[in-house]
N, C-alpha and C positions, 0 to 999 in steps of 0.2 A: 421951597415952593416956586420961587421964581424960576430956578433952574429947569424945574419940571415943566412949567407953563412954556418956557421958551422952547424946550425940546419938542413938545406937542405942536407949538406953532410952526417949528421947522418941518416936522414930518407932514402936516397939512400942506404947508407951502410946497414941499417937494411933490406931493401927490398932485396938487393944482398945477404945478409946473409941468409934471409928466402928462397929465390931461391935456394941457394946452399945447405940449410939443406934439403929441400924437395928433391932435385935431389939426395943427398947421400942417403936419406931414400929409394926412389924408386931404386936406383941400389943396394943398400946393402941389404934391406929387402926384403924376397920373401914372398908375401902373401899365396902362397900355403902351406908354412910351419905351417900356422896357422888354416888351414881348421879344424882339429879336434876340436881345441878350439871354434872355430866358431860354428860347429855343436851342441857342448856340451852346449854352452850359450843359443842357440836357444831351445835346448831340456829342459833344465833346467826352462827357463822362459815362455814356451808355452807348448801346447801339440802336437806340431809338430815334426816330425822327418825329420830333414833337411838333404839332401843328396848332397854334393858337388862333383860331379863326374869329372867335367870338370876344366880346369885350370882357375885361377884368375890372371889377369893382369892389370898393371896400368902405365901411362905414365904422363910425365910433360908437354909436349908441343905438343898438348894440354894436360891439366890435365884431366885425365880420368881414368875410371875404366871398366873392362871387366869380366863379368861372363860367363862361358860356362857350359852347361849341369847341370843345377841345378833342384831339385826336393824336393817338401816338401809333407810329407805324413801326414794324420790324421788317427788315429785309423787303421793304416796299409794299409790304401786306398790313392791314389793319390788325394791331393787337388790341386796342381798347379805344373807345370813343364815349364821349358823354356830352349830352346837349347842355346840361346845367347843374352846377354844383353851389349850394349855398352852405356856408358854415358860420354861425354867429354866436358869439359868446357874450354874455352880459358883463359889461365892462366893471360895473360897480362890484359884482361878485369876485372879480380877480383882485380888487382892491381889498376886499374882505377876506382873501385867502379861501374862498368856498366857491370854486369855479362853477358856473351855472351856464350850460349850454343851451342858448335861447332856441336856436333853430337849426337843424341839420336837414338839408334837402337834396336829394340826388335823383336826377331825371334823366332817362335816356340812356342808361349805362348800356354798352355793347362791347362786350370781350370775346376774343377770339383766340381759343387755346387749341393747340394742334401737338400732336405727337407723331414724329416720322416713323417710318418703317424700321429704324435702328432704335427705335424706342426713346429718342430724345425729344424732350418737350421744348416748345418755342419760347416759353417763358425763362428756360434757363440759359438763354441766349441774350437776355436783355444787357447783362453786364458783360463788358469785353473780358476777353481771357487776358491773363497777365503771366507772364513767365516766371515771376518771381513776386512773392508777397513781401511787401516791406515789412520789416521788423518792427514792432511797437516800442516806443520809447520806454526806457527803463524807468520806472518811478523810484522816487527815493525809498519807499518802504520795501519795494521788491529788491532794490540794491542792498538793502540792509538785511534781506532775508527774512523779513517780516511777513506774516500771513495777511495777504490783501484780500482774501476770499470771503472773509466775514466782516461786515461793517461794524463799527463800534457800537457798542450798546448805547441806547438812547434813554433806557428807563422806561420802555414801553412805546408801541407805535399807535399812532391816533387812527381811528377808524375812517375810511375813506368818505369824504363829503362829495357827492356827485349829484348833480340835478340837470335835467334835460327837460326843456320845455316842450318840444316837438321834433320827432323824427319822422320824415317822411321819405320813402323810396318808391319811385314808380317807373313804369315801362323799362324795367332792367331785363337785360338777357345776356346769357353766356352760352357760348357754343364750344363743344369740346368735340375735337375729331381725332380718333385713333387709326392712323393708317396701317399700323401693324396688324390690328385685330379687325378692321373694317367696321368698327363700333362708332357710332356717332350719338352725342347726348346734347339737347338743347334745352336750357332753361330760359323761359321766355314769359313776358307779362309778369314778371316778378314786382310785387308791391308789398310794403311794409308801411304800417302806420302805428305810431305809439305816441303817447302825450303825458305830460307831467311825470316823467321818470325821475324817481327820488327813492334813492336806497333807504330800506326800511319801510317803504309803503307800497301799496298795492297800486299797478297802473294797467291800463288796458293795451293789449296788443292784438293787431290784426295782420294776417299775411295772405297773400293770394300768389299763386304761380301755375305754370304749366310746364311740364317736362315730357319731352318726347324722346325715344331711342329709335336706332335704326335697326339693330339686330338683337332681338325681334322688334318689329315695328310696334311700339308701345307709346300710348299717350296717357298722362295722368294729369288732371286739372284739380288743383287743391285750393281749399279756403280753411283758414284756422283763426280762431279767436280765443282769447284767454285773458284772465287777470294774472299779472306776473308780480312776484315779490321776491326781492333780494335784499338781504341784510347788508349793513355797511362793511362788514368784515367780507363779504362775498364768499360766504361758507354756508349760508342757509338759503334755500330757494323753495318757492312753492308756485305751482301752476293750478290755479282755481278756475273752475267754471270753463274748463277745456271743452271745446264745441269744434270739431273739425269734420269736413266731408271730402271726399275723393271721387272723382268720375274717372274711370279706368276704361280704356278701349284699346283696340289694336288686335294684332294677330293672335295674341294668347285667348282673346275673348270671342273670336269667331265674328267679328264685324259688330258685336253688341258693346253696349256701354253699361258697366256695372258701378253700382255706387257703393262705395265703402265709408265707414265713417269711425270716429274715435272720441268719446266724451268721458268727463270724470275730473278728479282732482289729484294732484301729484305733489308730493313734497319730499325734499332731501336736505339733510345736515351733514356736511363733509367732515365736520370736526367730530360729531358723535357718531358718524358712520351709520346713519339710519335713513331709511326710505320709507315712504308710505304711499300706497295707491289705493284710492278711496272711490268707490262706486264707477270703476273704470269699465266702460262698455265699448266693445269692438264689434263692428258689424261689417258684413260682405254680403250683399243682396238679402238673402233670407237667413243666412248664418249670423248668429248673435252670441258674443262671449261676454260674460260679466266676472269681475273679479275685485276681492279686496285683499290687500296683501301688506304685511308690515315686515321690512327686512332690517335686521340689525347685524352690521358688520359686512364691509365691502372687500374683505381679504377672501382667501380660498375656503374659510369655514364660516359663510354667513348663517344667520338663524332667520327661519322663514315661519310666517304665521298668517294664515288667512283662508281663503276659499276660491274656487274656480268653478264656473259652470258654463256649459253649451246648451242653451236652450233648445228644445225639440224643435227639429228642422226637417225638411225633405232634402234628400241628397239629389234627387232627380230634379227638383225645382232649382237647386242651386246650379247644378250643371247646365240647365237650359238657360239660367240667367246669365251665366257666364259664356254662353256660346259653345259649349262643349257638347260632343255626342252623349246620348244617353247610354247608360250600362244596360246592355242585353241580359236579362235574367229569366230564368223559366217561370217565375211568377212575377208579372209586372207590378204587382202592389208591394212589392218589398223595397227598401231603402227610402220609404216615406216617412218614417218617424224614428230619428235618432236623437239621442241627448246623452250629456255627460255630466256629471257633477263630483267634487270631492273637496274635502277640507284638507289644508295644507298646514303642516307642523314639523316639529322634530328638533333635535338638539343641533349644536354648531356643527357644520358640515355635511349635515345629513337632511335631506328632504323626506318627510313622511307624508303620504297620502292616506286619509282616514275617511271613513264613510263613502268610499269609492261607489258610484252608481252610474252604470252603462245601460242604456236602452238601445236595442237594435229591433226596431218594429214590434213583434209580439213578444220578444226575448228581453230578459233583464238578468244583469249581473251584478253583484255586490261583492265588496271585499277591500282590501287595503295593500299598501305597497311602500316601498321605500328607495331611495336612490343616494349612494353616497358620493358626494362631489370630488372626494380626493382619490377614491379607488374605483369608481363608476360601478360599485357593487348595486345589484339589482335585487330586489325581493319582492314578491308578489303572491297574494292569496286572492282567489277570485273564485266565486261560485255562481253558476248560473242555472235558471230553472229548465229551459228546454230551448233547442236550436235546431231549425231544420236547414241544413246547408244544401239541400236539393234545390230549395226555392231561389237560392243566389247563383246557381250554376248557369252556364249559358244554356238557352233553348236547344233541343235538338235541331239539327240542320235537315231541311227538306233535300238537299242535294245528296246524291248517291256518293258513297264512299269512293275514293280512287281505288283502282285496281292494285293489289299488292304484287310485288314481284316475287317470283319462286324464291324461298329461303334457300340459303346455302346448305350443304351438308354439314358443314362445320360452323362454329360460331364466327360471326363477321368480325373482323378486325375493328379496333377502336378507330373512330373517324380522327382525322388528322387535326381537325380544328375543336377536338372535344377539350373542354375546360374543366378546371378543378371544381369540386363540389363546394368546398368550403375555404374561406381565407383562413388559413392555419394560425397566422399571426393574431387575428382577430379572436378566434376561439381560444387561443392560450391567454388572452387578456381578459377572458369572460370571468365574471365573478356573479353566479346566479343562484337564487333560491326560489324556485317557482312552485306553487302549489294550486293546482288548478282543479275543478270540480263542475260536473254538469249533470243535471238530473236525467236529461234525456237529449239524444243527439240522433238526427236523421241524416245520413249521408250515403250517397249512391244506393238510396232506397233501403239502406239498413237501418234498423231501429236499435239503438245502443242505449242502455240505461245505466245510471249510478256510476258515471265515468269519474275516476279519479286518477291525477297525474302528478307525480313529483319529479322535479328536474333540478339538479344541482350543476355547477359548472365551478370549478376552481383549479387553477395553473395547468389548463391544457386538458383536463379530463372532465368530460361531460357524461353526467349519468342520469339515465331515466330509471330512478330507483323503484318506481311504481307506476304501472298503467294497468288500472283494473276497470272492469265493467261487467255488467249484466247483460246477456243478449240471448234471445230466443231459447229460454228456460234454462239457460246455462250460464257459465261465468267464464271469464278470460282474465288472465293475469299475466303481465309481461315486464321485462326490465331489459334495458340495454345500456351499453357503456362505449363511449367514443374516447380513446386516448389519443389526443392529438400532440402529445409531447415531442413526436419525431416527424419527419417529413413524410413518413410512410404510416399513416395513422392505422390504429387497430380498432376494428369494429367487433362488437360481440352482442348477441341477441338471444333471450331466451323467453320462451312463450308456453303457458300452460292454459289449455282449454279443457273445461269440464262440462260433460253432458250438453253441448249446444247442438240444437236441432238442426240438422243440415238441410232438410226440405225447404222450410221457410228461408233459411239463411242463403242457400243458392238461388232460390227463386226471386228474392228481393235483390240480391247482388247481381245476378247474371241472367236472370230468367231461365235458369237451369233447374229442371225438376226430375233428374234422373237418379237422385239418391236422397234417401230419407233415413233418419235414425239418429241417436244421440251420440255425438262425436266426442270423444276423448283423445287429447293430442297433447304431446311435449315436444318441444322443438329447441334446439340449441345449435346456434350458428355462429361461426367467426368469419372474419375477412380482413382483407388489408387494402389500402389504397386511398386514394382521394379522387377517383373517376368512376363513373358507373360501370364502364367496361371491366375495370380493374376488380371491382367490387364483385361484379358478378362472376369472373373468371377465376377468382380465388376464394369463393365461398366454399366453406366446408363445415359439415355438421351433420345432424341427424335428427329426423322426425319419426316419431312412434305414434301410431294412431290405432284407435279401437273404436268400433261401432258395436255396442251391446246388442241392439235390437233394431233393426232397419229393412230396408227394402231398396231394389234397384227399380226406378220408373222407367217406363218406354223401353223397357228391356226384359224378355222372357227367357232366362237361361234354361228353365225346364224345356222349353220349345227345342232349343239347340241340342239338348241331351236327348230328347225323343227322337230328333231327327237321326241322331247317330245310332240309337237303339233299333229303330225301325229297318235301317240298313243292315244291321246284325241278323235281326229277325226275318230278313227277306220280306218284308210287309210294308204297307203304306198307311201313314196316318189318316185317320178318319176325322179327327177334331180339328175344326177350323177357328173356333172362337177362343183363340189363346189369350189370356189376359196379359195387359202390357205392364207386368209387375211381378218381381221376384223377391218374396221375403227371405231374410237371412238372420242368423243369430252370430254373434261375436265375431265380426269381420276385423281382423287386425293385420298389421304389417309395419315394416320399417322401411323408411325412405332415406337413402344415404345421399347426402348432398356433395357433389363434386363439381364445382363450377357452375355451369348452366344444366347440368344434368342431374336428374333425381333418379336413383337405382333402386329398385324394389325387388327383393329376392324371396320374401317369405309371407306373399299375400295368401291368407286363408279365411275362410268364412264356412259355416254350417248352413246348408239350404236343406229344404225338404227332400229326403231321400238321396241328398248329394252332398259331397264336400268340395267346395271351391278351392283351387289351388293355383297359384300364379306367380309370375315375376315379369318384369318389365322395365321400361324407362320412360320418364318424362323430359322432353327437352324444352326447358323455359324460353331459350332463345328463338325457337321456331314454333311454339305452341303446339308441338306435336308430341304424341305417345305412340309407344310400340308395346303392348302388352301380350303375353301368351298366357291364356288361362286353360286350366282343365277342370271339368266337372267329373269327379269321381263318384261313381254310382255305389251307393252304400245301402240302398233299400228302395221300396216302391216309390215311383215319383209321380206317376200319372196313370189314371185309369184306362186311357186308350190302349186298345189290344196290341197295337204294333209297338207299344212302349212297354210292354210287359218286361219286367226284369227277371231274367232267367239265371241259372248257374253260369252261363256263357258270358253273360255282360256284368255279372257281379264283380265289383271292384275295377271295372273298367273305366278309363279316363276318356271323356268325350272332350276334344279339344274345340276352344273358342279362342279367336284372335280378336283383339281391340287395337286398331291402329288408325292413325289419321290426325287431323287438326281438330283438338278439343275445343277450340273457340268457336267453332262454327256450330256443327250438328252433333253434339255428343251422343244422341241417341242411335246414330247410324254408324258408330265406330266399331261395333262388336257383331260378329258373325260366325258361324260354323267354319271351323278351319279344316278344310279337306285335306290340305297338304301334310298335316300332321295326324291324320287318320290311318295312315299305314301304321304307325306305332300301336295304335289302338287295335288293329286287326292282329297284330301278333299276340297281344294279351288275350284277345278273344279266341284265337287259335289255340293258346295254350289252355285256355279255361275249357275249350272243347275236348282237347286231349285228356285233360284231367278227368272231364265228365265220362268220357268213353271208356278209359281205364278203370274208373270207378264202378262203372256199370258191368263191365266184364268180371271183376272180382266179385262183385255182388252175386252175379248169376252163378259163379264158380262155387260160392260158398252155399247157395241156396240148392244148387243141382247136386253137387257132389259131396262136399263136406257135410252139408245139411243133412243128407240122408244117412252117413254114417254116425253123425251125432244122434239122430232120432233113434237109431237101433240101440245105441249104448246109454242114452240118458233120457229122463223123463221129458215131457214136452217143455215144462217150464224152464228146467235148466238148459235144455237145448237152445232155447230162444235166446237166453242171456249171453251164452257162449258165441252165438252167431251175430248178436249185436256187437259184442266187443271186439271180433274179428273185422266187422265192417267199419267200426270206428278207427280201428288201427290202419287200415288200408286208406281209410279218407285222409 
């Protein structure tokens, strides 16, 4: 027992002796006397020029060091300067092997960091270059070949004991200048205050700062406060009662100042690989996002569970608050009520969005989706009620359209700067499964109902396996495929239209009212390439169309036919009130697609007393058509005397030409074709010759043969024979 008592007394004596020694050193030694030596050592060991202008002081209780007015220069320019640094440690906590920082104060820090045009930072030049690095002395364990990388086991490590009474940083600033990019960033007015910092306990933290950038010119003034907790193992952290605000101004905000904020609670455990976000609210002007999220696993396959919502906001007000120009739309009342919300879940490595709700003004969309973190696979199912796209299009311009240059006779060559339509490498990486539906869509004044779309993409093949809709009393169904597995992608498109009423369709689409009827159409088209010009030039396919019952509007083909018949009859039409409509039955034909040209050789339609026949071409690159139509007379077509159908005009074709720019005034494209009327005259002459020959035969039968038959046969039998002979000659 005496030995133990003597040992304790010896230890206490040693401690007292150490305290006395430190006290004597502090009171006897003046550190300011050694400033020249300190400056010289720094200059010898580094490229810095250290200037200790202010006093150096120290204390024993608490044990501390104080520096005042210190500056370090590099190549004659300031690298870092500080007004005051105070670092104090509780002396008795060192004796108790539980260090406690009493005070850490840093005031007036000014650091200047630059990167030259060659990309070298000035901080890399602090230490002098050495031609050869001295070899580290070989340790006994290394010489013996033993592993020195792993310290010996100690039977478990003690948790870190760390306490800080007060940390204060004020008036700090850091300047960064990148001469290679022209960018400059300045952090100024930085302040930090924290007190009673103890691991395992909550402590308050306050931050303040201002950041400015040169390109673009931007300024951010921020304030952050929170309660921070870190455990003694430094693997579990919480940020509670986070409250922060940021004032943003500068070029991106058009001279205005925008306020952003972030509040909520955060927690993370590094060992358990968990993180939690509770009641987090992020705001920017009138935009506000809220979320609650739990994360398990920090690797490439985390598990997420929570929700996220963007409260209803006006995009127009947001743009105005950010100093941005308003979006010009046909309807100025749109983009004023936008919102989004969803639940987040899913297994490891997959983010699933359930109960997705999207609001765009008067339209709402509901659905679900998922995203694979490993393969970036996207799946989305979304259903909407109605959406009027025309309300969001730019308003019609009051300025006159620029004059169009005269189109060339051939397709214009592709522009030299024409770019690819799709990034093929990106397309090949797509993994998509998209199912979209919309009850009603208005676009380009077209009304389309019951839209359903299925899109898949896998290994470079993108398929529109279904695009179906109801429109204008009919239905449309289409599918398409893009095979991008080669650098010359293959496109194919198939479309089926059933009984779509053309009059309201063309009226709403292009204000064209020249055609009415229920359209039935099949279209199959293929092409190659990744540029618009290539796709148009290499398009191949066929379009078959049929209009069961319809009419041409602002076009009277009967009038054109009567003009030709009147010429044959050598008479003039008296009728002047010709209706601007031509009814027809069963108009059909085939359009063969050859690049920018549509060829049609079998256009036929049944009209009153006539049969429409025709062929021609449509040039998509110049919006021109060139059609030769013929109105074959098969019966009575009008009651006007000059338009009477005689044997001479029976089966005659009245020529009509339709030629010009169909995008301008389609009602004025067609007219009587006098240049082809010569062929009609030949038919008329042939009919007249037949009529004359028939009349002469009939007269011969009546005058000569008839008399002989009358003599030899009774009247009834004679009449039958004469009729048979007339029919033979006819």
